[in-house]
mmCIF file as gemmi writes it, N, C-alpha and C atoms, coordinates in Angstrom:
data_model
loop_
_atom_site.group_PDB
_atom_site.id
_atom_site.type_symbol
_atom_site.label_atom_id
_atom_site.label_alt_id
_atom_site.label_comp_id
_atom_site.label_asym_id
_atom_site.label_entity_id
_atom_site.label_seq_id
_atom_site.pdbx_PDB_ins_code
_atom_site.Cartn_x
_atom_site.Cartn_y
_atom_site.Cartn_z
_atom_site.occupancy
_atom_site.B_iso_or_equiv
_atom_site.pdbx_formal_charge
_atom_site.auth_seq_id
_atom_site.auth_asym_id
_atom_site.pdbx_PDB_model_num
ATOM 1 N N . MET Axp A 1 ? 33.136 -57.719 41.207 1 0 ? 1 A 1
ATOM 2 C CA . MET Axp A 1 ? 33.151 -58.328 42.529 1 0 ? 1 A 1
ATOM 3 C C . MET Axp A 1 ? 31.876 -59.153 42.756 1 0 ? 1 A 1
ATOM 4 N N . LEU Axp A 2 ? 30.733 -58.569 42.384 1 0 ? 2 A 1
ATOM 5 C CA . LEU Axp A 2 ? 29.467 -59.276 42.575 1 0 ? 2 A 1
ATOM 6 C C . LEU Axp A 2 ? 29.453 -60.577 41.796 1 0 ? 2 A 1
ATOM 7 N N . ARG Axp A 3 ? 30.026 -60.551 40.589 1 0 ? 3 A 1
ATOM 8 C CA . ARG Axp A 3 ? 30.063 -61.751 39.76 1 0 ? 3 A 1
ATOM 9 C C . ARG Axp A 3 ? 30.794 -62.885 40.478 1 0 ? 3 A 1
ATOM 10 N N . PHE Axp A 4 ? 31.915 -62.594 41.123 1 0 ? 4 A 1
ATOM 11 C CA . PHE Axp A 4 ? 32.676 -63.629 41.825 1 0 ? 4 A 1
ATOM 12 C C . PHE Axp A 4 ? 31.921 -64.155 43.04 1 0 ? 4 A 1
ATOM 13 N N . LEU Axp A 5 ? 31.186 -63.275 43.711 1 0 ? 5 A 1
ATOM 14 C CA . LEU Axp A 5 ? 30.361 -63.723 44.835 1 0 ? 5 A 1
ATOM 15 C C . LEU Axp A 5 ? 29.258 -64.664 44.358 1 0 ? 5 A 1
ATOM 16 N N . VAL Axp A 6 ? 28.64 -64.328 43.227 1 0 ? 6 A 1
ATOM 17 C CA . VAL Axp A 6 ? 27.584 -65.187 42.68 1 0 ? 6 A 1
ATOM 18 C C . VAL Axp A 6 ? 28.164 -66.529 42.27 1 0 ? 6 A 1
ATOM 19 N N . TYR Axp A 7 ? 29.33 -66.52 41.622 1 0 ? 7 A 1
ATOM 20 C CA . TYR Axp A 7 ? 29.971 -67.785 41.238 1 0 ? 7 A 1
ATOM 21 C C . TYR Axp A 7 ? 30.308 -68.62 42.477 1 0 ? 7 A 1
ATOM 22 N N . GLY Axp A 8 ? 30.804 -67.985 43.513 1 0 ? 8 A 1
ATOM 23 C CA . GLY Axp A 8 ? 31.095 -68.697 44.763 1 0 ? 8 A 1
ATOM 24 C C . GLY Axp A 8 ? 29.835 -69.293 45.371 1 0 ? 8 A 1
ATOM 25 N N . PHE Axp A 9 ? 28.742 -68.54 45.316 1 0 ? 9 A 1
ATOM 26 C CA . PHE Axp A 9 ? 27.486 -69.049 45.855 1 0 ? 9 A 1
ATOM 27 C C . PHE Axp A 9 ? 26.989 -70.229 45.028 1 0 ? 9 A 1
ATOM 28 N N . LYS Axp A 10 ? 27.192 -70.187 43.714 1 0 ? 10 A 1
ATOM 29 C CA . LYS Axp A 10 ? 26.792 -71.323 42.859 1 0 ? 10 A 1
ATOM 30 C C . LYS Axp A 10 ? 27.595 -72.569 43.209 1 0 ? 10 A 1
ATOM 31 N N . ILE Axp A 11 ? 28.875 -72.409 43.495 1 0 ? 11 A 1
ATOM 32 C CA . ILE Axp A 11 ? 29.698 -73.545 43.909 1 0 ? 11 A 1
ATOM 33 C C . ILE Axp A 11 ? 29.186 -74.102 45.229 1 0 ? 11 A 1
ATOM 34 N N . LEU Axp A 12 ? 28.834 -73.222 46.158 1 0 ? 12 A 1
ATOM 35 C CA . LEU Axp A 12 ? 28.275 -73.663 47.437 1 0 ? 12 A 1
ATOM 36 C C . LEU Axp A 12 ? 26.957 -74.4 47.233 1 0 ? 12 A 1
ATOM 37 N N . GLN Axp A 13 ? 26.091 -73.885 46.359 1 0 ? 13 A 1
ATOM 38 C CA . GLN Axp A 13 ? 24.82 -74.55 46.076 1 0 ? 13 A 1
ATOM 39 C C . GLN Axp A 13 ? 25.044 -75.945 45.504 1 0 ? 13 A 1
ATOM 40 N N . PHE Axp A 14 ? 25.965 -76.068 44.562 1 0 ? 14 A 1
ATOM 41 C CA . PHE Axp A 14 ? 26.25 -77.364 43.95 1 0 ? 14 A 1
ATOM 42 C C . PHE Axp A 14 ? 26.79 -78.338 44.991 1 0 ? 14 A 1
ATOM 43 N N . THR Axp A 15 ? 27.655 -77.86 45.879 1 0 ? 15 A 1
ATOM 44 C CA . THR Axp A 15 ? 28.208 -78.709 46.934 1 0 ? 15 A 1
ATOM 45 C C . THR Axp A 15 ? 27.119 -79.196 47.877 1 0 ? 15 A 1
ATOM 46 N N . VAL Axp A 16 ? 26.21 -78.314 48.264 1 0 ? 16 A 1
ATOM 47 C CA . VAL Axp A 16 ? 25.093 -78.7 49.127 1 0 ? 16 A 1
ATOM 48 C C . VAL Axp A 16 ? 24.189 -79.695 48.415 1 0 ? 16 A 1
ATOM 49 N N . PHE Axp A 17 ? 23.955 -79.488 47.12 1 0 ? 17 A 1
ATOM 50 C CA . PHE Axp A 17 ? 23.119 -80.409 46.344 1 0 ? 17 A 1
ATOM 51 C C . PHE Axp A 17 ? 23.74 -81.801 46.309 1 0 ? 17 A 1
ATOM 52 N N . ILE Axp A 18 ? 25.018 -81.894 46.017 1 0 ? 18 A 1
ATOM 53 C CA . ILE Axp A 18 ? 25.703 -83.192 45.975 1 0 ? 18 A 1
ATOM 54 C C . ILE Axp A 18 ? 25.676 -83.837 47.354 1 0 ? 18 A 1
ATOM 55 N N . GLY Axp A 19 ? 25.918 -83.057 48.399 1 0 ? 19 A 1
ATOM 56 C CA . GLY Axp A 19 ? 25.86 -83.592 49.759 1 0 ? 19 A 1
ATOM 57 C C . GLY Axp A 19 ? 24.483 -84.105 50.121 1 0 ? 19 A 1
ATOM 58 N N . SER Axp A 20 ? 23.447 -83.393 49.694 1 0 ? 20 A 1
ATOM 59 C CA . SER Axp A 20 ? 22.08 -83.824 49.956 1 0 ? 20 A 1
ATOM 60 C C . SER Axp A 20 ? 21.764 -85.121 49.222 1 0 ? 20 A 1
ATOM 61 N N . CYS Axp A 21 ? 22.204 -85.221 47.963 1 0 ? 21 A 1
ATOM 62 C CA . CYS Axp A 21 ? 21.997 -86.464 47.205 1 0 ? 21 A 1
ATOM 63 C C . CYS Axp A 21 ? 22.701 -87.63 47.894 1 0 ? 21 A 1
ATOM 64 N N . TYR Axp A 22 ? 23.907 -87.398 48.358 1 0 ? 22 A 1
ATOM 65 C CA . TYR Axp A 22 ? 24.681 -88.439 49.028 1 0 ? 22 A 1
ATOM 66 C C . TYR Axp A 22 ? 24.003 -88.852 50.336 1 0 ? 22 A 1
ATOM 67 N N . PHE Axp A 23 ? 23.564 -87.86 51.123 1 0 ? 23 A 1
ATOM 68 C CA . PHE Axp A 23 ? 22.945 -88.137 52.429 1 0 ? 23 A 1
ATOM 69 C C . PHE Axp A 23 ? 21.616 -88.867 52.265 1 0 ? 23 A 1
ATOM 70 N N . HIS Axp A 24 ? 20.758 -88.37 51.385 1 0 ? 24 A 1
ATOM 71 C CA . HIS Axp A 24 ? 19.438 -88.968 51.21 1 0 ? 24 A 1
ATOM 72 C C . HIS Axp A 24 ? 19.461 -90.206 50.319 1 0 ? 24 A 1
ATOM 73 N N . GLY Axp A 25 ? 20.583 -90.43 49.635 1 0 ? 25 A 1
ATOM 74 C CA . GLY Axp A 25 ? 20.728 -91.613 48.798 1 0 ? 25 A 1
ATOM 75 C C . GLY Axp A 25 ? 21.426 -92.752 49.504 1 0 ? 25 A 1
ATOM 76 N N . ASP Axp A 26 ? 21.497 -92.694 50.832 1 0 ? 26 A 1
ATOM 77 C CA . ASP Axp A 26 ? 22.133 -93.737 51.644 1 0 ? 26 A 1
ATOM 78 C C . ASP Axp A 26 ? 23.559 -94.024 51.194 1 0 ? 26 A 1
ATOM 79 N N . GLY Axp A 27 ? 24.341 -92.966 50.999 1 0 ? 27 A 1
ATOM 80 C CA . GLY Axp A 27 ? 25.74 -93.127 50.653 1 0 ? 27 A 1
ATOM 81 C C . GLY Axp A 27 ? 26.014 -93.233 49.166 1 0 ? 27 A 1
ATOM 82 N N . SER Axp A 28 ? 25.006 -93.046 48.343 1 0 ? 28 A 1
ATOM 83 C CA . SER Axp A 28 ? 25.18 -93.105 46.905 1 0 ? 28 A 1
ATOM 84 C C . SER Axp A 28 ? 24.661 -91.804 46.291 1 0 ? 28 A 1
ATOM 85 N N . LEU Axp A 29 ? 25.335 -91.327 45.269 1 0 ? 29 A 1
ATOM 86 C CA . LEU Axp A 29 ? 24.87 -90.101 44.619 1 0 ? 29 A 1
ATOM 87 C C . LEU Axp A 29 ? 23.659 -90.347 43.733 1 0 ? 29 A 1
ATOM 88 N N . LEU Axp A 30 ? 23.551 -91.534 43.189 1 0 ? 30 A 1
ATOM 89 C CA . LEU Axp A 30 ? 22.398 -91.887 42.368 1 0 ? 30 A 1
ATOM 90 C C . LEU Axp A 30 ? 21.744 -93.122 42.942 1 0 ? 30 A 1
ATOM 91 N N . SER Axp A 31 ? 20.468 -93.052 43.143 1 0 ? 31 A 1
ATOM 92 C CA . SER Axp A 31 ? 19.73 -94.193 43.671 1 0 ? 31 A 1
ATOM 93 C C . SER Axp A 31 ? 18.933 -94.806 42.53 1 0 ? 31 A 1
ATOM 94 N N . PHE Axp A 32 ? 19.478 -95.861 41.921 1 0 ? 32 A 1
ATOM 95 C CA . PHE Axp A 32 ? 18.822 -96.476 40.779 1 0 ? 32 A 1
ATOM 96 C C . PHE Axp A 32 ? 17.68 -97.396 41.179 1 0 ? 32 A 1
ATOM 97 N N . GLY Axp A 33 ? 17.49 -97.604 42.469 1 0 ? 33 A 1
ATOM 98 C CA . GLY Axp A 33 ? 16.392 -98.445 42.913 1 0 ? 33 A 1
ATOM 99 C C . GLY Axp A 33 ? 15.056 -97.728 42.869 1 0 ? 33 A 1
ATOM 100 N N . ARG Axp A 34 ? 15.08 -96.446 42.63 1 0 ? 34 A 1
ATOM 101 C CA . ARG Axp A 34 ? 13.846 -95.658 42.585 1 0 ? 34 A 1
ATOM 102 C C . ARG Axp A 34 ? 13.244 -95.71 41.196 1 0 ? 34 A 1
ATOM 103 N N . SER Axp A 35 ? 12.081 -95.175 41.06 1 0 ? 35 A 1
ATOM 104 C CA . SER Axp A 35 ? 11.346 -95.188 39.801 1 0 ? 35 A 1
ATOM 105 C C . SER Axp A 35 ? 12.107 -94.431 38.713 1 0 ? 35 A 1
ATOM 106 N N . PRO Axp A 36 ? 12.212 -95.001 37.523 1 0 ? 36 A 1
ATOM 107 C CA . PRO Axp A 36 ? 12.857 -94.27 36.425 1 0 ? 36 A 1
ATOM 108 C C . PRO Axp A 36 ? 12.046 -93.042 36.002 1 0 ? 36 A 1
ATOM 109 N N . TRP Axp A 37 ? 10.746 -93.056 36.27 1 0 ? 37 A 1
ATOM 110 C CA . TRP Axp A 37 ? 9.91 -91.892 35.958 1 0 ? 37 A 1
ATOM 111 C C . TRP Axp A 37 ? 10.308 -90.69 36.805 1 0 ? 37 A 1
ATOM 112 N N . SER Axp A 38 ? 10.561 -90.93 38.091 1 0 ? 38 A 1
ATOM 113 C CA . SER Axp A 38 ? 10.947 -89.812 38.949 1 0 ? 38 A 1
ATOM 114 C C . SER Axp A 38 ? 12.322 -89.281 38.56 1 0 ? 38 A 1
ATOM 115 N N . LEU Axp A 39 ? 13.238 -90.172 38.178 1 0 ? 39 A 1
ATOM 116 C CA . LEU Axp A 39 ? 14.552 -89.738 37.721 1 0 ? 39 A 1
ATOM 117 C C . LEU Axp A 39 ? 14.416 -88.932 36.425 1 0 ? 39 A 1
ATOM 118 N N . GLY Axp A 40 ? 13.587 -89.405 35.499 1 0 ? 40 A 1
ATOM 119 C CA . GLY Axp A 40 ? 13.381 -88.694 34.235 1 0 ? 40 A 1
ATOM 120 C C . GLY Axp A 40 ? 12.738 -87.33 34.439 1 0 ? 40 A 1
ATOM 121 N N . LEU Axp A 41 ? 11.726 -87.266 35.304 1 0 ? 41 A 1
ATOM 122 C CA . LEU Axp A 41 ? 11.069 -85.993 35.589 1 0 ? 41 A 1
ATOM 123 C C . LEU Axp A 41 ? 12.039 -85.02 36.252 1 0 ? 41 A 1
ATOM 124 N N . GLY Axp A 42 ? 12.818 -85.526 37.193 1 0 ? 42 A 1
ATOM 125 C CA . GLY Axp A 42 ? 13.801 -84.673 37.86 1 0 ? 42 A 1
ATOM 126 C C . GLY Axp A 42 ? 14.829 -84.117 36.891 1 0 ? 42 A 1
ATOM 127 N N . LEU Axp A 43 ? 15.347 -84.974 36.017 1 0 ? 43 A 1
ATOM 128 C CA . LEU Axp A 43 ? 16.329 -84.516 35.031 1 0 ? 43 A 1
ATOM 129 C C . LEU Axp A 43 ? 15.71 -83.527 34.049 1 0 ? 43 A 1
ATOM 130 N N . ALA Axp A 44 ? 14.451 -83.748 33.666 1 0 ? 44 A 1
ATOM 131 C CA . ALA Axp A 44 ? 13.772 -82.822 32.757 1 0 ? 44 A 1
ATOM 132 C C . ALA Axp A 44 ? 13.57 -81.453 33.416 1 0 ? 44 A 1
ATOM 133 N N . LEU Axp A 45 ? 13.193 -81.444 34.698 1 0 ? 45 A 1
ATOM 134 C CA . LEU Axp A 45 ? 13.02 -80.174 35.403 1 0 ? 45 A 1
ATOM 135 C C . LEU Axp A 45 ? 14.345 -79.436 35.548 1 0 ? 45 A 1
ATOM 136 N N . ILE Axp A 46 ? 15.404 -80.16 35.87 1 0 ? 46 A 1
ATOM 137 C CA . ILE Axp A 46 ? 16.723 -79.529 35.981 1 0 ? 46 A 1
ATOM 138 C C . ILE Axp A 46 ? 17.15 -78.959 34.633 1 0 ? 46 A 1
ATOM 139 N N . ALA Axp A 47 ? 16.978 -79.732 33.569 1 0 ? 47 A 1
ATOM 140 C CA . ALA Axp A 47 ? 17.362 -79.26 32.235 1 0 ? 47 A 1
ATOM 141 C C . ALA Axp A 47 ? 16.546 -78.029 31.836 1 0 ? 47 A 1
ATOM 142 N N . GLY Axp A 48 ? 15.24 -78.049 32.098 1 0 ? 48 A 1
ATOM 143 C CA . GLY Axp A 48 ? 14.4 -76.898 31.784 1 0 ? 48 A 1
ATOM 144 C C . GLY Axp A 48 ? 14.781 -75.674 32.593 1 0 ? 48 A 1
ATOM 145 N N . GLY Axp A 49 ? 15.047 -75.875 33.868 1 0 ? 49 A 1
ATOM 146 C CA . GLY Axp A 49 ? 15.433 -74.76 34.73 1 0 ? 49 A 1
ATOM 147 C C . GLY Axp A 49 ? 16.755 -74.142 34.313 1 0 ? 49 A 1
ATOM 148 N N . GLN Axp A 50 ? 17.728 -74.987 33.991 1 0 ? 50 A 1
ATOM 149 C CA . GLN Axp A 50 ? 19.02 -74.458 33.573 1 0 ? 50 A 1
ATOM 150 C C . GLN Axp A 50 ? 18.931 -73.797 32.2 1 0 ? 50 A 1
ATOM 151 N N . THR Axp A 51 ? 18.05 -74.29 31.345 1 0 ? 51 A 1
ATOM 152 C CA . THR Axp A 51 ? 17.834 -73.649 30.05 1 0 ? 51 A 1
ATOM 153 C C . THR Axp A 51 ? 17.261 -72.246 30.246 1 0 ? 51 A 1
ATOM 154 N N . LEU Axp A 52 ? 16.328 -72.105 31.171 1 0 ? 52 A 1
ATOM 155 C CA . LEU Axp A 52 ? 15.799 -70.769 31.474 1 0 ? 52 A 1
ATOM 156 C C . LEU Axp A 52 ? 16.896 -69.848 31.99 1 0 ? 52 A 1
ATOM 157 N N . ASN Axp A 53 ? 17.717 -70.341 32.913 1 0 ? 53 A 1
ATOM 158 C CA . ASN Axp A 53 ? 18.79 -69.521 33.467 1 0 ? 53 A 1
ATOM 159 C C . ASN Axp A 53 ? 19.793 -69.11 32.392 1 0 ? 53 A 1
ATOM 160 N N . LEU Axp A 54 ? 20.172 -70.043 31.537 1 0 ? 54 A 1
ATOM 161 C CA . LEU Axp A 54 ? 21.123 -69.722 30.472 1 0 ? 54 A 1
ATOM 162 C C . LEU Axp A 54 ? 20.524 -68.745 29.461 1 0 ? 54 A 1
ATOM 163 N N . SER Axp A 55 ? 19.218 -68.865 29.204 1 0 ? 55 A 1
ATOM 164 C CA . SER Axp A 55 ? 18.592 -67.951 28.255 1 0 ? 55 A 1
ATOM 165 C C . SER Axp A 55 ? 18.529 -66.528 28.806 1 0 ? 55 A 1
ATOM 166 N N . VAL Axp A 56 ? 18.432 -66.384 30.13 1 0 ? 56 A 1
ATOM 167 C CA . VAL Axp A 56 ? 18.487 -65.054 30.734 1 0 ? 56 A 1
ATOM 168 C C . VAL Axp A 56 ? 19.872 -64.454 30.509 1 0 ? 56 A 1
ATOM 169 N N . PHE Axp A 57 ? 20.921 -65.246 30.721 1 0 ? 57 A 1
ATOM 170 C CA . PHE Axp A 57 ? 22.282 -64.766 30.463 1 0 ? 57 A 1
ATOM 171 C C . PHE Axp A 57 ? 22.442 -64.393 28.992 1 0 ? 57 A 1
ATOM 172 N N . TYR Axp A 58 ? 21.874 -65.184 28.102 1 0 ? 58 A 1
ATOM 173 C CA . TYR Axp A 58 ? 21.973 -64.913 26.666 1 0 ? 58 A 1
ATOM 174 C C . TYR Axp A 58 ? 21.287 -63.594 26.316 1 0 ? 58 A 1
ATOM 175 N N . ARG Axp A 59 ? 20.098 -63.362 26.857 1 0 ? 59 A 1
ATOM 176 C CA . ARG Axp A 59 ? 19.335 -62.154 26.528 1 0 ? 59 A 1
ATOM 177 C C . ARG Axp A 59 ? 19.931 -60.895 27.151 1 0 ? 59 A 1
ATOM 178 N N . LEU Axp A 60 ? 20.343 -60.976 28.418 1 0 ? 60 A 1
ATOM 179 C CA . LEU Axp A 60 ? 20.784 -59.778 29.129 1 0 ? 60 A 1
ATOM 180 C C . LEU Axp A 60 ? 22.294 -59.581 29.121 1 0 ? 60 A 1
ATOM 181 N N . GLY Axp A 61 ? 23.05 -60.66 28.933 1 0 ? 61 A 1
ATOM 182 C CA . GLY Axp A 61 ? 24.507 -60.567 29.024 1 0 ? 61 A 1
ATOM 183 C C . GLY Axp A 61 ? 24.94 -60.456 30.473 1 0 ? 61 A 1
ATOM 184 N N . LYS Axp A 62 ? 26.238 -60.502 30.68 1 0 ? 62 A 1
ATOM 185 C CA . LYS Axp A 62 ? 26.775 -60.441 32.049 1 0 ? 62 A 1
ATOM 186 C C . LYS Axp A 62 ? 26.418 -59.137 32.744 1 0 ? 62 A 1
ATOM 187 N N . VAL Axp A 63 ? 26.498 -58.047 31.993 1 0 ? 63 A 1
ATOM 188 C CA . VAL Axp A 63 ? 26.214 -56.736 32.593 1 0 ? 63 A 1
ATOM 189 C C . VAL Axp A 63 ? 24.771 -56.659 33.071 1 0 ? 63 A 1
ATOM 190 N N . GLY Axp A 64 ? 23.841 -57.155 32.271 1 0 ? 64 A 1
ATOM 191 C CA . GLY Axp A 64 ? 22.432 -57.112 32.653 1 0 ? 64 A 1
ATOM 192 C C . GLY Axp A 64 ? 22.099 -58.041 33.801 1 0 ? 64 A 1
ATOM 193 N N . VAL Axp A 65 ? 22.691 -59.227 33.8 1 0 ? 65 A 1
ATOM 194 C CA . VAL Axp A 65 ? 22.398 -60.197 34.854 1 0 ? 65 A 1
ATOM 195 C C . VAL Axp A 65 ? 22.955 -59.735 36.195 1 0 ? 65 A 1
ATOM 196 N N . PHE Axp A 66 ? 24.13 -59.135 36.157 1 0 ? 66 A 1
ATOM 197 C CA . PHE Axp A 66 ? 24.783 -58.73 37.405 1 0 ? 66 A 1
ATOM 198 C C . PHE Axp A 66 ? 24.527 -57.267 37.74 1 0 ? 66 A 1
ATOM 199 N N . TYR Axp A 67 ? 23.285 -56.807 37.537 1 0 ? 67 A 1
ATOM 200 C CA . TYR Axp A 67 ? 22.803 -55.487 37.966 1 0 ? 67 A 1
ATOM 201 C C . TYR Axp A 67 ? 23.616 -54.333 37.401 1 0 ? 67 A 1
ATOM 202 N N . GLY Axp A 68 ? 24.027 -54.448 36.134 1 0 ? 68 A 1
ATOM 203 C CA . GLY Axp A 68 ? 24.795 -53.383 35.512 1 0 ? 68 A 1
ATOM 204 C C . GLY Axp A 68 ? 24.052 -52.072 35.425 1 0 ? 68 A 1
ATOM 205 N N . ASP Axp A 69 ? 22.716 -52.129 35.335 1 0 ? 69 A 1
ATOM 206 C CA . ASP Axp A 69 ? 21.928 -50.897 35.268 1 0 ? 69 A 1
ATOM 207 C C . ASP Axp A 69 ? 22.065 -50.078 36.542 1 0 ? 69 A 1
ATOM 208 N N . ARG Axp A 70 ? 22.327 -50.726 37.641 1 0 ? 70 A 1
ATOM 209 C CA . ARG Axp A 70 ? 22.476 -50.017 38.919 1 0 ? 70 A 1
ATOM 210 C C . ARG Axp A 70 ? 23.864 -49.376 39.05 1 0 ? 70 A 1
ATOM 211 N N . PHE Axp A 71 ? 24.772 -49.766 38.145 1 0 ? 71 A 1
ATOM 212 C CA . PHE Axp A 71 ? 26.127 -49.217 38.162 1 0 ? 71 A 1
ATOM 213 C C . PHE Axp A 71 ? 26.386 -48.312 36.967 1 0 ? 71 A 1
ATOM 214 N N . GLY Axp A 72 ? 25.313 -47.83 36.324 1 0 ? 72 A 1
ATOM 215 C CA . GLY Axp A 72 ? 25.435 -46.858 35.265 1 0 ? 72 A 1
ATOM 216 C C . GLY Axp A 72 ? 25.503 -47.404 33.856 1 0 ? 72 A 1
ATOM 217 N N . HIS Axp A 73 ? 25.432 -48.711 33.675 1 0 ? 73 A 1
ATOM 218 C CA . HIS Axp A 73 ? 25.451 -49.295 32.334 1 0 ? 73 A 1
ATOM 219 C C . HIS Axp A 73 ? 24.051 -49.248 31.733 1 0 ? 73 A 1
ATOM 220 N N . GLN Axp A 74 ? 23.99 -49.125 30.428 1 0 ? 74 A 1
ATOM 221 C CA . GLN Axp A 74 ? 22.716 -49.151 29.728 1 0 ? 74 A 1
ATOM 222 C C . GLN Axp A 74 ? 22.345 -50.6 29.436 1 0 ? 74 A 1
ATOM 223 N N . VAL Axp A 75 ? 21.269 -51.066 30.022 1 0 ? 75 A 1
ATOM 224 C CA . VAL Axp A 75 ? 20.776 -52.425 29.787 1 0 ? 75 A 1
ATOM 225 C C . VAL Axp A 75 ? 19.395 -52.298 29.163 1 0 ? 75 A 1
ATOM 226 N N . PRO Axp A 76 ? 19.258 -52.691 27.894 1 0 ? 76 A 1
ATOM 227 C CA . PRO Axp A 76 ? 17.944 -52.551 27.246 1 0 ? 76 A 1
ATOM 228 C C . PRO Axp A 76 ? 16.902 -53.473 27.868 1 0 ? 76 A 1
ATOM 229 N N . TRP Axp A 77 ? 15.668 -52.994 27.87 1 0 ? 77 A 1
ATOM 230 C CA . TRP Axp A 77 ? 14.558 -53.786 28.393 1 0 ? 77 A 1
ATOM 231 C C . TRP Axp A 77 ? 14.292 -54.937 27.438 1 0 ? 77 A 1
ATOM 232 N N . CYS Axp A 78 ? 14.092 -56.122 27.966 1 0 ? 78 A 1
ATOM 233 C CA . CYS Axp A 78 ? 13.913 -57.305 27.131 1 0 ? 78 A 1
ATOM 234 C C . CYS Axp A 78 ? 12.508 -57.864 27.33 1 0 ? 78 A 1
ATOM 235 N N . ARG Axp A 79 ? 11.82 -58.114 26.212 1 0 ? 79 A 1
ATOM 236 C CA . ARG Axp A 79 ? 10.482 -58.704 26.273 1 0 ? 79 A 1
ATOM 237 C C . ARG Axp A 79 ? 10.407 -60.039 25.547 1 0 ? 79 A 1
ATOM 238 N N . GLY Axp A 80 ? 11.512 -60.485 24.976 1 0 ? 80 A 1
ATOM 239 C CA . GLY Axp A 80 ? 11.539 -61.755 24.245 1 0 ? 80 A 1
ATOM 240 C C . GLY Axp A 80 ? 11.612 -62.944 25.179 1 0 ? 80 A 1
ATOM 241 N N . VAL Axp A 81 ? 11.681 -64.121 24.575 1 0 ? 81 A 1
ATOM 242 C CA . VAL Axp A 81 ? 11.809 -65.361 25.35 1 0 ? 81 A 1
ATOM 243 C C . VAL Axp A 81 ? 13.105 -65.294 26.12 1 0 ? 81 A 1
ATOM 244 N N . PRO Axp A 82 ? 13.174 -65.604 27.368 1 0 ? 82 A 1
ATOM 245 C CA . PRO Axp A 82 ? 12.222 -66.254 28.242 1 0 ? 82 A 1
ATOM 246 C C . PRO Axp A 82 ? 11.324 -65.281 29.007 1 0 ? 82 A 1
ATOM 247 N N . PHE Axp A 83 ? 11.542 -63.962 28.814 1 0 ? 83 A 1
ATOM 248 C CA . PHE Axp A 83 ? 10.757 -62.984 29.558 1 0 ? 83 A 1
ATOM 249 C C . PHE Axp A 83 ? 9.309 -62.934 29.09 1 0 ? 83 A 1
ATOM 250 N N . SER Axp A 84 ? 9.037 -63.451 27.908 1 0 ? 84 A 1
ATOM 251 C CA . SER Axp A 84 ? 7.656 -63.522 27.436 1 0 ? 84 A 1
ATOM 252 C C . SER Axp A 84 ? 6.929 -64.735 28.038 1 0 ? 84 A 1
ATOM 253 N N . LEU Axp A 85 ? 7.685 -65.686 28.571 1 0 ? 85 A 1
ATOM 254 C CA . LEU Axp A 85 ? 7.087 -66.874 29.194 1 0 ? 85 A 1
ATOM 255 C C . LEU Axp A 85 ? 6.855 -66.697 30.687 1 0 ? 85 A 1
ATOM 256 N N . PHE Axp A 86 ? 7.801 -66.061 31.36 1 0 ? 86 A 1
ATOM 257 C CA . PHE Axp A 86 ? 7.744 -65.875 32.814 1 0 ? 86 A 1
ATOM 258 C C . PHE Axp A 86 ? 8.089 -64.43 33.147 1 0 ? 86 A 1
ATOM 259 N N . LYS Axp A 87 ? 7.501 -63.919 34.218 1 0 ? 87 A 1
ATOM 260 C CA . LYS Axp A 87 ? 7.818 -62.566 34.656 1 0 ? 87 A 1
ATOM 261 C C . LYS Axp A 87 ? 9.258 -62.494 35.143 1 0 ? 87 A 1
ATOM 262 N N . ARG Axp A 88 ? 9.689 -63.512 35.87 1 0 ? 88 A 1
ATOM 263 C CA . ARG Axp A 88 ? 11.059 -63.602 36.373 1 0 ? 88 A 1
ATOM 264 C C . ARG Axp A 88 ? 11.621 -64.978 36.018 1 0 ? 88 A 1
ATOM 265 N N . PRO Axp A 89 ? 12.101 -65.151 34.79 1 0 ? 89 A 1
ATOM 266 C CA . PRO Axp A 89 ? 12.496 -66.478 34.326 1 0 ? 89 A 1
ATOM 267 C C . PRO Axp A 89 ? 13.679 -67.082 35.078 1 0 ? 89 A 1
ATOM 268 N N . GLN Axp A 90 ? 14.581 -66.254 35.588 1 0 ? 90 A 1
ATOM 269 C CA . GLN Axp A 90 ? 15.723 -66.82 36.305 1 0 ? 90 A 1
ATOM 270 C C . GLN Axp A 90 ? 15.266 -67.426 37.631 1 0 ? 90 A 1
ATOM 271 N N . TYR Axp A 91 ? 14.298 -66.801 38.284 1 0 ? 91 A 1
ATOM 272 C CA . TYR Axp A 91 ? 13.764 -67.37 39.523 1 0 ? 91 A 1
ATOM 273 C C . TYR Axp A 91 ? 12.996 -68.662 39.221 1 0 ? 91 A 1
ATOM 274 N N . ALA Axp A 92 ? 12.208 -68.656 38.147 1 0 ? 92 A 1
ATOM 275 C CA . ALA Axp A 92 ? 11.474 -69.87 37.766 1 0 ? 92 A 1
ATOM 276 C C . ALA Axp A 92 ? 12.448 -70.995 37.436 1 0 ? 92 A 1
ATOM 277 N N . GLY Axp A 93 ? 13.511 -70.677 36.711 1 0 ? 93 A 1
ATOM 278 C CA . GLY Axp A 93 ? 14.516 -71.683 36.387 1 0 ? 93 A 1
ATOM 279 C C . GLY Axp A 93 ? 15.187 -72.257 37.617 1 0 ? 93 A 1
ATOM 280 N N . THR Axp A 94 ? 15.436 -71.414 38.584 1 0 ? 94 A 1
ATOM 281 C CA . THR Axp A 94 ? 16.028 -71.874 39.843 1 0 ? 94 A 1
ATOM 282 C C . THR Axp A 94 ? 15.072 -72.81 40.571 1 0 ? 94 A 1
ATOM 283 N N . LEU Axp A 95 ? 13.796 -72.451 40.626 1 0 ? 95 A 1
ATOM 284 C CA . LEU Axp A 95 ? 12.825 -73.326 41.29 1 0 ? 95 A 1
ATOM 285 C C . LEU Axp A 95 ? 12.682 -74.66 40.574 1 0 ? 95 A 1
ATOM 286 N N . PHE Axp A 96 ? 12.677 -74.641 39.241 1 0 ? 96 A 1
ATOM 287 C CA . PHE Axp A 96 ? 12.611 -75.898 38.488 1 0 ? 96 A 1
ATOM 288 C C . PHE Axp A 96 ? 13.823 -76.769 38.817 1 0 ? 96 A 1
ATOM 289 N N . SER Axp A 97 ? 14.983 -76.156 38.895 1 0 ? 97 A 1
ATOM 290 C CA . SER Axp A 97 ? 16.195 -76.917 39.166 1 0 ? 97 A 1
ATOM 291 C C . SER Axp A 97 ? 16.195 -77.516 40.567 1 0 ? 97 A 1
ATOM 292 N N . ILE Axp A 98 ? 15.679 -76.777 41.512 1 0 ? 98 A 1
ATOM 293 C CA . ILE Axp A 98 ? 15.635 -77.28 42.899 1 0 ? 98 A 1
ATOM 294 C C . ILE Axp A 98 ? 14.643 -78.412 42.998 1 0 ? 98 A 1
């Protein structure tokens, strides 16, 4: 159940993001009149953030990501990448993406 709520929230986040791009882009989703450096930096941050989020899913699996330890599942403690780079890599990835 929690997994479906998280997926629904991700859809809501994506919808708000697209709406914000449209609103602040004066009716366009991409504003090519802006600096290509800012577009490149933004895309790099989004790619890095999503890579962190995906690596958390890879390391912990669905059970670990969706609080399986609180429901009686055994989730091994992980110290490898990305947890060796950040204390909370999924939160860092989310901030990079935003």
